[in-house]
C-alpha positions as CSV (number, residue, x, y, z in Angstrom):
1,X,1.8,-53.8,3.4
2,X,5.4,-52.7,3.2
3,X,7.1,-53.4,-0.1
4,X,10.6,-54.8,0.6
5,X,13.3,-55.6,-1.9
6,X,16.3,-57.9,-1.3
7,X,19.1,-59.2,-3.4
8,X,18.7,-62.8,-2.1
9,X,17.5,-65.4,-4.6
10,X,13.8,-66.0,-5.1
11,X,12.2,-68.7,-3.0
12,X,8.7,-70.0,-2.6
13,X,7.1,-71.3,0.5
14,X,4.8,-74.3,0.4
15,X,3.2,-74.8,3.9
16,X,2.6,-78.5,4.4
17,X,4.9,-79.5,1.6
18,X,7.6,-81.1,3.8
19,X,6.4,-84.7,3.4
20,X,3.9,-84.7,6.3
21,X,0.8,-86.6,4.9
22,X,-1.6,-84.8,7.3
23,X,-0.2,-81.4,6.4
24,X,-0.3,-82.3,2.7
25,X,-3.9,-83.3,3.0
26,X,-4.8,-80.1,4.7
27,X,-3.1,-78.1,2.0
28,X,-5.0,-80.0,-0.7
29,X,-8.3,-79.2,1.1
30,X,-7.4,-75.5,0.9
31,X,-6.6,-75.8,-2.8
32,X,-9.9,-77.4,-3.3
33,X,-11.7,-74.6,-1.4
34,X,-10.0,-72.0,-3.7
35,X,-10.7,-73.8,-6.9
36,X,-14.2,-72.2,-7.5
37,X,-12.9,-68.6,-7.5
38,X,-12.3,-67.2,-11.0
39,X,-8.7,-66.1,-11.3
40,X,-8.6,-65.7,-15.1
41,X,-7.9,-62.0,-14.8
42,X,-5.5,-62.2,-11.9
43,X,-1.7,-62.1,-11.9
44,X,0.3,-65.3,-12.3
45,X,1.3,-65.3,-8.6
46,X,-2.3,-65.4,-7.5
47,X,-3.2,-68.2,-10.0
48,X,-0.1,-70.2,-8.8
49,X,-1.2,-69.8,-5.2
50,X,-4.7,-71.0,-6.1
51,X,-3.4,-74.1,-8.0
52,X,-0.5,-75.1,-5.7
53,X,-0.7,-73.1,-2.5
54,X,2.7,-71.6,-3.1
55,X,3.5,-68.2,-1.7
56,X,6.0,-65.7,-3.4
57,X,8.9,-64.9,-1.2
58,X,8.1,-61.4,0.1
59,X,11.7,-60.5,0.4
60,X,12.1,-60.4,-3.4
61,X,8.4,-60.5,-4.6
62,X,6.7,-58.1,-2.2
63,X,4.1,-57.0,-4.7
64,X,3.2,-60.6,-5.5
65,X,2.9,-61.6,-1.8
66,X,0.7,-58.5,-1.3
67,X,-1.5,-59.5,-4.2
68,X,-2.0,-63.0,-2.8
69,X,-3.0,-61.7,0.6
70,X,-5.4,-59.1,-0.9
71,X,-7.0,-61.7,-3.1
72,X,-7.7,-64.0,-0.2
73,X,-9.2,-61.1,1.8
74,X,-11.3,-59.9,-1.1
75,X,-12.8,-63.3,-1.6
76,X,-13.3,-64.1,2.1
77,X,-10.8,-67.0,2.0
78,X,-10.1,-67.4,5.7
79,X,-8.0,-70.5,5.8
80,X,-6.0,-69.7,2.7
81,X,-5.2,-66.3,4.1
82,X,-3.9,-67.9,7.3
83,X,-1.8,-70.2,5.2
84,X,-0.3,-67.3,3.2
85,X,0.3,-65.4,6.5
86,X,2.3,-68.3,7.9
87,X,4.3,-68.5,4.7
88,X,5.1,-64.8,4.9
89,X,6.1,-65.2,8.6
90,X,8.4,-68.1,7.6
91,X,10.3,-65.7,5.4
92,X,10.4,-63.0,8.1
93,X,11.9,-65.5,10.6
94,X,14.0,-67.7,8.4
95,X,16.0,-69.9,10.8
96,X,18.9,-70.0,8.3
97,X,19.4,-66.3,8.5
98,X,21.2,-64.7,11.5
99,X,19.6,-61.3,11.7
100,X,21.5,-60.4,14.9
101,X,24.6,-60.2,12.6
102,X,22.9,-57.9,10.1
103,X,22.1,-60.6,7.6
104,X,19.0,-60.7,5.5
105,X,16.1,-58.3,5.7
106,X,13.8,-57.6,8.6
107,X,10.3,-58.3,7.4
108,X,7.2,-57.4,9.4
109,X,3.8,-58.7,8.2
110,X,1.9,-55.4,8.1
111,X,-1.5,-54.7,6.4
112,X,-2.3,-51.1,5.3
113,X,-5.5,-49.4,4.2
114,X,-8.0,-52.1,5.0
115,X,-11.3,-51.0,3.5
116,X,-14.6,-51.0,5.4
117,X,-15.8,-53.8,3.0
118,X,-13.1,-56.1,4.2
119,X,-13.3,-55.2,7.9
120,X,-15.5,-58.2,8.9
121,X,-13.0,-60.5,7.3
122,X,-10.2,-59.2,9.4
123,X,-12.3,-59.2,12.6
124,X,-12.5,-62.9,12.0
125,X,-8.8,-63.3,11.0
126,X,-7.1,-61.3,13.8
127,X,-7.7,-63.6,16.8
128,X,-6.2,-66.6,14.8
129,X,-3.3,-64.8,13.0
130,X,-0.6,-63.7,15.4
131,X,1.7,-63.3,12.3
132,X,0.0,-59.9,11.7
133,X,2.3,-57.4,13.3
134,X,0.7,-54.2,12.1
135,X,-2.6,-53.2,10.6
136,X,-4.6,-50.1,9.6
137,X,-8.3,-50.5,10.2
138,X,-11.4,-48.3,9.6
139,X,-13.5,-47.6,12.7
140,X,-16.6,-49.9,12.6
141,X,-19.9,-48.7,11.4
142,X,-22.1,-50.2,14.1
143,X,-21.8,-50.9,17.8
144,X,-22.1,-54.7,17.2
145,X,-19.2,-54.6,14.8
146,X,-17.2,-52.4,17.1
147,X,-17.7,-54.9,20.0
148,X,-16.4,-57.7,17.8
149,X,-13.4,-55.8,16.6
150,X,-12.5,-54.8,20.2
151,X,-12.6,-58.5,21.1
152,X,-10.5,-59.5,18.1
153,X,-7.8,-56.9,18.9
154,X,-7.7,-58.0,22.6
155,X,-7.1,-61.6,21.5
156,X,-4.3,-60.9,19.0
157,X,-1.2,-60.8,21.1
158,X,1.2,-60.7,18.1
159,X,0.2,-57.2,17.1
160,X,2.8,-54.4,17.4
161,X,1.2,-51.5,15.5
162,X,-2.4,-50.5,15.2
163,X,-4.0,-47.6,13.4
164,X,-7.8,-46.9,13.6
165,X,-9.2,-44.2,11.3
166,X,-12.7,-42.9,10.9
167,X,-14.2,-42.0,7.5
168,X,-14.7,-38.3,6.9
169,X,-17.7,-39.1,4.7
170,X,-19.4,-41.3,7.4
171,X,-18.2,-40.4,10.9
172,X,-19.0,-43.1,13.5
173,X,-21.5,-42.4,16.3
174,X,-20.5,-42.1,19.9
175,X,-22.2,-45.5,20.8
176,X,-20.0,-47.3,18.2
177,X,-16.8,-45.6,19.6
178,X,-17.9,-46.5,23.2
179,X,-18.1,-50.2,22.2
180,X,-14.8,-50.1,20.3
181,X,-12.9,-48.7,23.2
182,X,-14.7,-50.8,25.9
183,X,-13.0,-54.2,26.6
184,X,-11.9,-55.5,30.0
185,X,-8.9,-57.6,28.7
186,X,-5.5,-56.1,29.2
187,X,-3.0,-56.9,26.6
188,X,-0.2,-59.3,27.8
189,X,2.1,-57.7,25.4
190,X,1.6,-53.9,24.8
191,X,1.4,-52.4,21.4
192,X,4.5,-50.6,20.2
193,X,2.4,-48.0,18.4
194,X,-1.2,-46.9,18.5
195,X,-2.7,-44.3,16.2
196,X,-6.3,-43.1,16.3
197,X,-7.7,-40.6,13.8
198,X,-11.1,-39.0,14.4
199,X,-11.4,-35.8,12.5
200,X,-15.2,-35.2,13.0
201,X,-17.2,-35.1,16.1
202,X,-19.2,-38.3,16.5
203,X,-23.0,-38.1,16.6
204,X,-25.0,-39.2,19.6
205,X,-24.5,-38.6,23.3
206,X,-22.6,-41.7,24.6
207,X,-19.5,-40.8,26.7
208,X,-16.9,-42.5,24.5
209,X,-13.8,-40.5,25.7
210,X,-13.7,-42.2,29.2
211,X,-13.7,-45.6,27.3
212,X,-10.9,-44.5,25.0
213,X,-8.7,-43.4,27.9
214,X,-9.4,-46.6,29.8
215,X,-8.6,-48.6,26.7
216,X,-5.0,-47.2,26.8
217,X,-4.5,-49.4,29.8
218,X,-6.4,-52.5,28.6
219,X,-6.9,-53.9,25.1
220,X,-5.2,-50.9,23.4
221,X,-2.4,-50.7,25.9
222,X,0.5,-49.1,24.0
223,X,4.0,-47.6,24.5
224,X,3.6,-44.9,21.8
225,X,0.2,-43.2,21.3
226,X,-0.9,-40.7,18.5
227,X,-4.4,-39.3,19.0
228,X,-6.1,-37.0,16.5
229,X,-9.4,-35.7,17.7
230,X,-11.7,-33.0,16.3
231,X,-11.1,-31.0,19.4
232,X,-9.5,-31.2,22.8
233,X,-11.9,-29.9,25.5
234,X,-11.0,-29.4,29.1
235,X,-12.8,-32.6,30.0
236,X,-11.0,-34.7,27.4
237,X,-7.7,-33.3,28.5
238,X,-8.4,-34.1,32.2
239,X,-9.4,-37.7,31.2
240,X,-6.2,-38.1,29.2
241,X,-4.2,-36.9,32.2
242,X,-5.8,-39.7,34.3
243,X,-4.9,-42.2,31.5
244,X,-1.3,-41.1,31.5
245,X,-1.0,-41.6,35.3
246,X,-2.7,-45.1,34.9
247,X,-0.2,-46.2,32.2
248,X,3.4,-45.9,33.4
249,X,4.7,-47.8,30.4
250,X,3.5,-45.0,28.0
251,X,6.7,-43.5,26.6
252,X,5.5,-41.3,23.7
253,X,2.4,-39.2,23.3
254,X,1.3,-37.1,20.3
255,X,-1.9,-35.0,20.4
256,X,-3.4,-33.5,17.2
257,X,-6.4,-31.3,16.9
258,X,-7.5,-27.9,18.2
259,X,-6.8,-27.5,21.9
260,X,-9.7,-25.4,23.4
261,X,-8.3,-24.9,26.9
262,X,-4.5,-24.4,27.1
263,X,-4.9,-23.7,30.9
264,X,-6.2,-27.2,31.5
265,X,-3.5,-28.7,29.2
266,X,-0.9,-26.8,31.2
267,X,-2.2,-28.4,34.4
268,X,-2.4,-31.8,32.9
269,X,1.2,-31.7,31.5
270,X,2.6,-30.3,34.7
271,X,0.9,-32.9,36.8
272,X,2.0,-35.8,34.5
273,X,5.6,-34.7,34.2
274,X,5.9,-34.2,38.0
275,X,4.5,-37.6,38.6
276,X,7.3,-40.0,39.5
277,X,5.5,-42.9,37.8
278,X,5.4,-41.0,34.5
279,X,8.0,-42.4,32.0
280,X,7.2,-40.2,29.0
281,X,10.2,-39.6,26.8
282,X,8.4,-37.9,23.9
283,X,5.6,-35.3,23.9
284,X,4.4,-33.6,20.7
285,X,1.6,-31.2,19.9
286,X,1.8,-30.6,16.1
287,X,0.1,-27.4,15.1
288,X,-0.6,-26.2,18.6
289,X,0.2,-22.8,20.1
290,X,0.7,-22.2,23.8
291,X,1.0,-18.9,25.7
292,X,4.1,-17.9,27.6
293,X,2.6,-18.8,31.0
294,X,2.0,-22.4,29.8
295,X,5.5,-22.7,28.4
296,X,7.0,-21.5,31.7
297,X,4.9,-24.0,33.6
298,X,6.0,-26.8,31.4
299,X,9.7,-25.8,31.9
300,X,9.2,-25.9,35.6
301,X,7.6,-29.4,35.3
302,X,10.5,-30.7,33.1
303,X,13.0,-29.6,35.9
304,X,11.3,-32.2,38.2
305,X,11.1,-34.8,35.4
306,X,14.0,-37.2,34.5
307,X,12.5,-39.0,31.5
308,X,11.5,-36.5,28.9
309,X,14.0,-36.2,26.0
310,X,11.9,-34.8,23.2
311,X,9.3,-32.0,23.3
312,X,7.4,-30.5,20.3
313,X,5.2,-27.5,21.2
314,X,4.0,-27.0,17.6
315,X,3.7,-23.4,16.5
316,X,4.4,-21.9,19.9
317,X,6.7,-18.9,19.7
318,X,9.6,-19.4,22.2
319,X,11.8,-16.7,23.6
320,X,15.5,-17.3,23.6
321,X,15.6,-18.0,27.4
322,X,12.7,-20.4,27.1
323,X,14.3,-22.3,24.2
324,X,17.6,-22.5,26.0
325,X,15.9,-23.8,29.2
326,X,14.0,-26.5,27.3
327,X,17.0,-27.6,25.3
328,X,19.2,-27.7,28.4
329,X,16.7,-29.8,30.4
330,X,16.1,-32.3,27.6
331,X,19.8,-32.7,27.1
332,X,20.3,-33.3,30.8
333,X,17.7,-36.1,30.6
334,X,19.4,-37.5,27.5
335,X,22.7,-37.7,29.2
336,X,21.1,-39.4,32.3
337,X,19.4,-41.9,30.0
338,X,22.7,-42.7,28.2
339,X,24.6,-43.2,31.5
340,X,21.8,-45.5,32.8
341,X,21.9,-47.5,29.6
342,X,25.7,-47.9,29.8
343,X,25.5,-48.9,33.5
344,X,23.0,-51.6,32.6
345,X,25.3,-52.9,29.9
346,X,28.1,-53.2,32.4
347,X,26.0,-55.1,34.8
348,X,25.1,-57.6,32.1
């Protein structure tokens, strides 16, 4: 979770502490549920939360707020975690602070580095906690757990940023990935950012890549996608090309990992960029190297594309004419985007 500091005075939030008898009774039940957990070795902020259900203001006590949330997760305290999340969100959206005028601090409730041991807890929490705006989760260890996580993600419509990472020590099998990426529900509100890190080839023979590409238009629908795979075969690249065409809201795409077939990538890129429905503004291939023919084909495709404003071809050596051509075309698109933005402002 991000650690945010602010100069505003400390403040504590006590959900249910506004004089509402029903809310007060509910808060007392939560306090009773937490009473059995030993906190003798915990920090004062955790002991205070256990005794009084008071949450440190994350704007000035970010570390304390983080400790409270981690303590709830480590001890499987589902309802107290939701209470703490609501308190955090109350600070992030303080009605007394006008953030449109630059006042206060923008706070997003984000959870980082969730361990495999805590994954089941967050599978349970996610559908009931729209306050969570960003989360980093391990890839599940079994197909059943993967199916439950896919369903939890599909039903959390508050989520903006999601990162899924696979353990290098215990790579998931293909059946688990197939379940994780298979869910029919399309997100009502797309993710702002989706990152998937798979550095080792999964075991088994299930065809998980089609499910991943389909997920980019359903429960993992996102505007910005970062995909790290152990390798990019011709088949995987073609499937990704189909996914780009099926997701016109995709604006940023980053591919990491060895690209086995640059000729197929060239065709996929050219087809995507020439597609009028394609709205990609950013394309990046960190660490990749393309031959001159591929670069020239990409340049021709950008000429027919009006959206791309940023292109990273990794370690590809570019001739002076190639670099000038790419820079000129991207600048053309930036100017067009700027004029369109200003024209929209004038209409408003």
